[in-house]
DOKE-946382 format. One record per residue (C-alpha): residue in one letter; y negated, x negated, z negated. Coordinates in nm, 2 decimals. Layout:
N
PT residu     c2     c1     c3
PT      a      Y      X      Z
...
end
This chain:
429
PT residu     c2     c1     c3
PT      m -21.93 -13.36  -6.84
PT      e -21.89 -13.03  -7.02
PT      i -21.82 -12.92  -7.38
PT      k -21.60 -12.60  -7.34
PT      k -21.48 -12.39  -7.64
PT      i -21.11 -12.32  -7.62
PT      f -21.02 -12.21  -7.97
PT      e -21.17 -12.08  -8.29
PT      t -21.02 -11.98  -8.62
PT      s -20.97 -11.62  -8.70
PT      n -21.21 -11.40  -8.90
PT      n -20.95 -11.32  -9.17
PT      g -21.06 -11.61  -9.39
PT      h -21.30 -11.90  -9.44
PT      y -21.17 -12.22  -9.27
PT      f -21.32 -12.57  -9.25
PT      f -21.20 -12.93  -9.23
PT      g -21.45 -13.18  -9.36
PT      y -21.59 -13.51  -9.27
PT      y -21.66 -13.65  -8.92
PT      d -21.45 -13.97  -8.93
PT      k -21.11 -13.80  -8.96
PT      s -20.93 -13.59  -8.69
PT      p -20.77 -13.25  -8.77
PT      l -20.55 -13.28  -8.46
PT      n -20.21 -13.44  -8.46
PT      k -20.10 -13.69  -8.20
PT      n -20.00 -13.44  -7.93
PT      n -20.28 -13.19  -8.02
PT      s -20.04 -12.92  -8.10
PT      k -20.14 -12.87  -8.47
PT      l -20.49 -12.83  -8.60
PT      l -20.52 -12.90  -8.97
PT      a -20.75 -12.68  -9.17
PT      c -20.86 -12.58  -9.53
PT      k -20.89 -12.22  -9.64
PT      s -21.13 -12.10  -9.90
PT      t -21.18 -11.76 -10.06
PT      f -21.57 -11.79 -10.08
PT      i -21.86 -11.96  -9.91
PT      d -22.17 -11.88 -10.12
PT      r -22.15 -12.13 -10.40
PT      m -22.04 -12.48 -10.50
PT      p -21.67 -12.53 -10.59
PT      t -21.57 -12.54 -10.96
PT      k -21.28 -12.72 -11.13
PT      d -21.08 -12.40 -11.11
PT      d -21.12 -12.33 -10.74
PT      i -20.81 -12.39 -10.53
PT      l -20.83 -12.48 -10.16
PT      e -20.54 -12.40  -9.94
PT      i -20.42 -12.66  -9.69
PT      g -20.24 -12.58  -9.37
PT      y -20.26 -12.58  -8.99
PT      f -20.29 -12.37  -8.68
PT      e -20.05 -12.40  -8.38
PT      w -20.36 -12.32  -8.19
PT      k -20.20 -12.31  -7.84
PT      k -19.96 -12.04  -7.96
PT      s -20.16 -11.82  -8.21
PT      n -20.45 -11.81  -8.45
PT      e -20.22 -11.77  -8.75
PT      f -20.29 -12.01  -9.05
PT      i -19.97 -12.17  -9.17
PT      k -20.02 -12.28  -9.54
PT      i -19.83 -12.59  -9.65
PT      t -19.99 -12.69  -9.98
PT      e -20.31 -12.67 -10.18
PT      t -20.56 -12.89 -10.38
PT      k -20.81 -12.88 -10.67
PT      a -21.01 -13.18 -10.54
PT      w -21.26 -13.08 -10.27
PT      n -21.62 -13.02 -10.17
PT      w -21.80 -12.85  -9.88
PT      q -21.91 -13.17  -9.71
PT      q -21.59 -13.38  -9.70
PT      g -21.33 -13.12  -9.78
PT      c -21.04 -13.30  -9.95
PT      m -21.04 -13.59  -9.71
PT      l -20.76 -13.42  -9.52
PT      q -20.61 -13.59  -9.21
PT      w -20.28 -13.68  -9.04
PT      l -20.14 -14.00  -9.18
PT      a -20.13 -14.30  -8.94
PT      p -19.97 -14.44  -8.74
PT      d -19.77 -14.14  -8.63
PT      y -20.04 -13.88  -8.69
PT      d -19.77 -13.61  -8.69
PT      k -19.52 -13.57  -8.97
PT      k -19.72 -13.65  -9.28
PT      i -20.07 -13.56  -9.40
PT      i -20.29 -13.73  -9.65
PT      y -20.55 -13.57  -9.88
PT      n -20.70 -13.58 -10.23
PT      d -20.60 -13.37 -10.53
PT      r -20.64 -13.35 -10.91
PT      i -20.31 -13.39 -11.09
PT      d -20.25 -13.44 -11.46
PT      d -20.62 -13.49 -11.52
PT      k -20.65 -13.76 -11.25
PT      f -20.80 -13.77 -10.90
PT      v -20.52 -13.89 -10.68
PT      t -20.42 -13.93 -10.32
PT      v -20.13 -13.72 -10.19
PT      i -19.92 -13.81  -9.89
PT      f -19.73 -13.49  -9.80
PT      d -19.44 -13.46  -9.56
PT      i -19.48 -13.13  -9.38
PT      e -19.11 -13.11  -9.30
PT      s -18.94 -13.20  -9.63
PT      r -19.24 -13.09  -9.84
PT      e -19.21 -13.41 -10.05
PT      k -19.52 -13.56 -10.21
PT      d -19.59 -13.93 -10.26
PT      i -19.88 -13.99 -10.51
PT      l -20.13 -14.29 -10.50
PT      p -20.32 -14.36 -10.83
PT      m -20.67 -14.29 -10.70
PT      a -20.84 -14.05 -10.46
PT      y -20.89 -14.22 -10.13
PT      y -21.20 -14.24  -9.91
PT      t -21.08 -14.40  -9.59
PT      a -20.74 -14.49  -9.46
PT      s -20.61 -14.77  -9.22
PT      n -20.51 -14.64  -8.88
PT      k -20.19 -14.84  -8.92
PT      g -20.09 -14.65  -9.23
PT      y -20.08 -14.97  -9.45
PT      f -20.36 -14.91  -9.70
PT      v -20.65 -14.69  -9.82
PT      l -20.98 -14.78  -9.98
PT      c -21.12 -14.58 -10.27
PT      i -21.42 -14.52 -10.50
PT      d -21.42 -14.39 -10.85
PT      n -21.46 -14.01 -10.81
PT      e -21.48 -13.96 -11.19
PT      r -21.82 -14.15 -11.19
PT      h -21.92 -14.03 -10.85
PT      s -21.91 -13.67 -10.95
PT      f -22.20 -13.72 -11.20
PT      y -22.44 -13.84 -10.93
PT      r -22.31 -13.71 -10.59
PT      s -22.16 -13.37 -10.68
PT      g -22.19 -13.25 -10.32
PT      y -21.96 -13.54 -10.21
PT      s -21.72 -13.55 -10.50
PT      y -21.48 -13.34 -10.71
PT      k -21.50 -13.13 -11.03
PT      g -21.26 -13.11 -11.32
PT      i -21.28 -13.45 -11.49
PT      e -21.58 -13.54 -11.72
PT      n -21.54 -13.90 -11.84
PT      l -21.88 -13.93 -12.01
PT      s -21.83 -14.31 -12.06
PT      k -21.89 -14.34 -11.69
PT      k -22.21 -14.14 -11.69
PT      v -22.44 -14.44 -11.70
PT      p -22.70 -14.55 -11.43
PT      l -22.52 -14.88 -11.37
PT      l -22.15 -14.93 -11.45
PT      e -22.09 -15.29 -11.34
PT      n -21.71 -15.25 -11.30
PT      d -21.75 -14.95 -11.07
PT      g -21.71 -15.03 -10.70
PT      i -21.44 -15.02 -10.43
PT      w -21.06 -15.04 -10.46
PT      h -20.78 -15.13 -10.22
PT      i -20.44 -14.96 -10.25
PT      d -20.13 -15.07 -10.06
PT      i -19.96 -14.74  -9.95
PT      n -19.61 -14.88  -9.96
PT      t -19.62 -15.07 -10.29
PT      k -19.90 -14.85 -10.45
PT      k -20.05 -15.18 -10.58
PT      i -20.42 -15.12 -10.66
PT      k -20.68 -15.40 -10.66
PT      q -21.06 -15.38 -10.70
PT      i -21.23 -15.56 -10.41
PT      v -21.60 -15.49 -10.46
PT      t -21.79 -15.43 -10.79
PT      l -22.14 -15.29 -10.85
PT      k -22.22 -15.61 -11.04
PT      q -22.17 -15.80 -10.71
PT      m -22.40 -15.55 -10.53
PT      t -22.68 -15.57 -10.78
PT      e -22.67 -15.95 -10.78
PT      t -22.70 -15.97 -10.41
PT      k -23.07 -16.03 -10.32
PT      p -23.18 -15.82 -10.62
PT      l -23.50 -15.61 -10.59
PT      s -23.73 -15.49 -10.86
PT      n -23.66 -15.12 -10.77
PT      m -23.29 -15.17 -10.88
PT      k -23.40 -15.18 -11.24
PT      n -23.31 -14.86 -11.44
PT      a -23.18 -14.70 -11.11
PT      i -22.86 -14.51 -11.06
PT      h -22.62 -14.72 -10.85
PT      y -22.31 -14.62 -10.66
PT      v -22.12 -14.70 -10.34
PT      e -22.00 -14.45 -10.07
PT      h -21.93 -14.37  -9.71
PT      l -21.65 -14.63  -9.66
PT      m -21.51 -14.66  -9.30
PT      i -21.25 -14.91  -9.18
PT      s -21.30 -15.09  -8.84
PT      p -21.06 -15.00  -8.56
PT      d -20.87 -15.33  -8.59
PT      n -20.83 -15.28  -8.97
PT      k -20.99 -15.61  -9.05
PT      r -21.33 -15.51  -9.19
PT      f -21.49 -15.20  -9.34
PT      v -21.85 -15.07  -9.37
PT      f -22.01 -14.91  -9.68
PT      l -22.33 -14.82  -9.85
PT      h -22.47 -14.95 -10.17
PT      r -22.72 -14.68 -10.28
PT      w -22.95 -14.65 -10.58
PT      q -23.16 -14.36 -10.69
PT      t -23.50 -14.43 -10.85
PT      e -23.73 -14.18 -11.02
PT      d -24.03 -14.29 -10.81
PT      s -23.90 -14.36 -10.46
PT      g -23.58 -14.16 -10.41
PT      i -23.27 -14.32 -10.26
PT      y -23.26 -14.68 -10.14
PT      a -22.96 -14.77  -9.92
PT      r -22.82 -15.10  -9.81
PT      l -22.56 -15.12  -9.53
PT      y -22.28 -15.37  -9.58
PT      t -21.96 -15.48  -9.41
PT      a -21.67 -15.68  -9.57
PT      n -21.31 -15.79  -9.50
PT      v -21.06 -15.53  -9.62
PT      d -20.98 -15.76  -9.92
PT      g -21.34 -15.76 -10.02
PT      s -21.42 -16.11  -9.90
PT      d -21.70 -16.22  -9.66
PT      i -21.94 -15.94  -9.76
PT      y -22.23 -15.92  -9.51
PT      l -22.57 -15.74  -9.57
PT      l -22.62 -15.57  -9.23
PT      n -22.94 -15.37  -9.30
PT      d -23.18 -15.39  -9.59
PT      s -23.46 -15.15  -9.48
PT      g -23.35 -14.90  -9.75
PT      r -23.30 -14.63  -9.49
PT      i -22.94 -14.56  -9.36
PT      s -22.76 -14.23  -9.36
PT      h -22.46 -14.18  -9.12
PT      y -22.27 -14.43  -8.90
PT      s -21.95 -14.50  -8.71
PT      w -21.77 -14.80  -8.58
PT      r -21.80 -14.80  -8.20
PT      n -21.55 -15.08  -8.16
PT      d -21.43 -15.38  -8.37
PT      t -21.77 -15.54  -8.40
PT      e -22.04 -15.27  -8.33
PT      i -22.16 -15.00  -8.57
PT      v -22.40 -14.72  -8.46
PT      a -22.60 -14.58  -8.75
PT      w -22.89 -14.35  -8.81
PT      g -23.16 -14.53  -9.01
PT      g -23.46 -14.75  -9.00
PT      l -23.51 -15.12  -8.94
PT      s -23.73 -15.31  -9.18
PT      n -24.10 -15.26  -9.11
PT      p -24.42 -15.31  -9.32
PT      i -24.41 -14.95  -9.46
PT      n -24.05 -14.91  -9.57
PT      s -24.04 -15.27  -9.70
PT      l -24.29 -15.17  -9.97
PT      r -24.02 -14.95 -10.12
PT      k -23.85 -15.27 -10.25
PT      y -24.12 -15.32 -10.50
PT      k -24.11 -15.09 -10.81
PT      n -24.48 -15.11 -10.90
PT      i -24.60 -15.05 -10.55
PT      v -24.38 -14.74 -10.52
PT      r -24.50 -14.61 -10.86
PT      f -24.87 -14.66 -10.82
PT      f -24.93 -14.62 -10.44
PT      i -24.64 -14.46 -10.26
PT      k -24.54 -14.19 -10.52
PT      p -24.88 -14.03 -10.54
PT      l -24.88 -13.98 -10.16
PT      m -24.53 -13.84 -10.14
PT      p -24.62 -13.47 -10.17
PT      l -24.86 -13.49  -9.88
PT      y -24.61 -13.69  -9.67
PT      k -24.33 -13.44  -9.73
PT      k -24.56 -13.15  -9.64
PT      l -24.66 -13.31  -9.31
PT      a -24.31 -13.44  -9.24
PT      g -24.13 -13.12  -9.27
PT      g -24.13 -13.02  -9.63
PT      n -23.80 -13.01  -9.81
PT      s -23.60 -12.88  -9.52
PT      v -23.28 -13.05  -9.42
PT      d -23.42 -13.10  -9.07
PT      g -23.75 -13.27  -9.19
PT      n -23.73 -13.54  -8.91
PT      t -24.06 -13.48  -8.74
PT      k -24.25 -13.73  -8.52
PT      l -24.46 -13.83  -8.83
PT      s -24.15 -13.90  -9.03
PT      a -24.00 -14.11  -8.75
PT      m -24.32 -14.30  -8.70
PT      v -24.35 -14.39  -9.07
PT      s -23.99 -14.47  -9.14
PT      g -23.90 -14.60  -8.79
PT      d -23.57 -14.40  -8.81
PT      s -23.35 -14.38  -8.51
PT      y -22.99 -14.45  -8.40
PT      i -22.94 -14.83  -8.42
PT      i -22.66 -15.04  -8.28
PT      f -22.56 -15.32  -8.52
PT      t -22.34 -15.61  -8.44
PT      d -22.13 -15.71  -8.74
PT      k -22.20 -16.03  -8.92
PT      s -22.52 -16.10  -8.71
PT      n -22.89 -16.02  -8.69
PT      k -22.83 -15.85  -8.36
PT      k -22.95 -15.49  -8.37
PT      r -23.12 -15.26  -8.13
PT      r -23.25 -14.90  -8.13
PT      l -23.06 -14.65  -7.92
PT      a -23.22 -14.39  -7.69
PT      t -23.51 -14.31  -7.92
PT      d -23.66 -14.08  -7.65
PT      v -23.36 -13.84  -7.65
PT      l -23.17 -13.89  -7.98
PT      t -23.45 -13.80  -8.22
PT      k -23.27 -13.65  -8.52
PT      d -23.02 -13.77  -8.78
PT      g -22.66 -13.66  -8.72
PT      h -22.29 -13.76  -8.77
PT      p -22.19 -13.99  -8.48
PT      s -21.84 -14.09  -8.38
PT      f -21.68 -14.24  -8.07
PT      s -21.39 -14.15  -7.85
PT      k -21.09 -14.37  -7.93
PT      v -21.02 -14.40  -7.55
PT      n -21.38 -14.45  -7.44
PT      e -21.63 -14.63  -7.66
PT      n -21.91 -14.52  -7.43
PT      l -21.87 -14.16  -7.53
PT      m -22.04 -14.06  -7.86
PT      i -22.03 -13.72  -8.01
PT      t -22.29 -13.63  -8.27
PT      d -22.48 -13.33  -8.42
PT      t -22.81 -13.23  -8.58
PT      y -22.89 -13.04  -8.90
PT      p -22.99 -12.67  -8.91
PT      n -23.34 -12.66  -8.76
PT      p -23.58 -12.41  -8.92
PT      k -23.80 -12.44  -8.62
PT      d -23.52 -12.31  -8.39
PT      e -23.37 -12.02  -8.58
PT      f -23.17 -12.27  -8.80
PT      k -22.95 -12.37  -8.50
PT      e -22.75 -12.69  -8.51
PT      e -22.69 -12.90  -8.20
PT      l -22.37 -13.05  -8.08
PT      i -22.44 -13.35  -7.85
PT      l -22.22 -13.56  -7.62
PT      f -22.40 -13.88  -7.54
PT      d -22.31 -14.14  -7.27
PT      m -22.38 -14.49  -7.41
PT      t -22.38 -14.65  -7.06
PT      k -22.62 -14.40  -6.90
PT      k -22.82 -14.37  -7.23
PT      e -22.84 -13.99  -7.18
PT      i -22.71 -13.67  -7.32
PT      v -22.44 -13.55  -7.08
PT      s -22.37 -13.22  -7.25
PT      s -22.50 -13.02  -7.55
PT      l -22.47 -12.69  -7.73
PT      k -22.68 -12.51  -7.98
PT      l -22.49 -12.32  -8.25
PT      n -22.60 -12.07  -8.52
PT      h -22.61 -12.15  -8.89
PT      l -22.67 -11.90  -9.17
PT      e -23.03 -11.94  -9.28
PT      e -22.94 -11.85  -9.64
PT      f -22.75 -12.18  -9.69
PT      a -22.92 -12.41  -9.44
PT      s -23.11 -12.62  -9.70
PT      s -22.85 -12.62  -9.97
PT      a -22.55 -12.82 -10.07
PT      v -22.34 -12.52  -9.95
PT      r -22.46 -12.57  -9.59
PT      c -22.21 -12.65  -9.32
PT      d -22.27 -12.95  -9.10
PT      l -22.09 -12.95  -8.77
PT      h -21.93 -13.29  -8.85
PT      p -21.78 -13.33  -8.49
PT      k -21.44 -13.49  -8.49
PT      w -21.25 -13.64  -8.19
PT      s -20.89 -13.58  -8.11
PT      h -20.69 -13.91  -8.09
PT      d -20.68 -13.90  -7.71
PT      g -21.04 -13.81  -7.66
PT      k -20.97 -13.48  -7.50
PT      y -21.10 -13.25  -7.77
PT      v -21.37 -13.23  -8.04
PT      c -21.35 -13.00  -8.34
PT      i -21.64 -12.88  -8.55
PT      d -21.70 -12.67  -8.87
PT      t -21.94 -12.37  -8.85
PT      l -22.11 -12.13  -9.08
PT      s -22.23 -11.81  -8.91
PT      e -22.19 -11.44  -8.94
PT      e -22.12 -11.48  -9.31
PT      r -21.80 -11.68  -9.26
PT      r -21.69 -12.04  -9.23
PT      g -21.48 -12.13  -8.93
PT      m -21.36 -12.41  -8.70
PT      s -21.41 -12.43  -8.33
PT      l -21.22 -12.66  -8.09
PT      y -21.39 -12.78  -7.77
PT      e -21.24 -12.95  -7.46
PT      i -21.43 -13.24  -7.32
PT      k -21.41 -13.17  -6.95
PT      d -21.50 -13.43  -6.68
PT      m -21.64 -13.21  -6.41
PT      k -21.61 -13.49  -6.15
PT      s -21.23 -13.49  -6.18
PT      e -21.20 -13.12  -6.10
end
């Protein structure tokens, strides 16, 4: 198979899309959604406006603006995507309106807006509902993944027990909290939870719309971020702790029951992070030496030493079970943003972070789950200036709905851009 570039955005502006679990392409691949910014060299402020539009990329590289937003960040954009189930006439994105973070459903033909009462994180592929977190509180502790413009200081506390996850019915706009932080901190509590900053994030709904996956994370002064991977029914019931090693970053549903994630399985070393006193008196004093040997503070600090100590790799989890196995540890050696073709669950696209040991290049990887091998890959440039900052541009590869194309975000030659690639099966030609 081959990854072949067929379109890139023009150099008359800075364009990007956002996170890797949402497709910028409509159902027939004629329109490519995009966001347009006036700058690339700093974090967004509450006053920065992001333009939203699309390219009719098969005809021209002209950006057609349709609306704008004040709720966005470099990593996830404004959560822009085509609204299911048609993926054609309406788009969905987040905005800040009347001093609230909200979800906007926008009809690109009539230009009418429908507003939901919270900013959304993930949407049903049937168009029935969305799941949300509280971005007002999230902005205090995860600024690179949240929005500016609202400072509710009553929520700036390490543990807000009534924070969590909400479900909104798109048709009725009925909102219901389905998970609370209180639930999370009472589930197999650990000593390192005490006095830590707690939050949930990275929500993704299963293809059959029955369950969703999310992270409960907490930040401690001594041991950094500890992460638990959970699944639950979309009404918040039947919560299942899928991984409790403390090390999980990015993941994707492969099908209705399997999740592929980058992280570590429990081992004697990472299990020590559960205990506050062990971290404080034994692990913390050794961290400066470990970071130096494992790649310093660079984004791409995933060296052999780091992998050996943490046990990090891609892992295939089976929902609601102890079944888990590592995936291709000999060829997939670095953290990335995995997702699967909707028409072929054996094709995974992923990426790597800017690599300071390879001129800060990022890698786009097409992986065959059956063959357990990389079937195509590309190395792409990234501006060194922003490679280790929150302004960096991850490739965040995103599939088209029919599995024919993959779109990425790029940052090179002092501009942000989007590139579209065709996934070509060389055997069929």
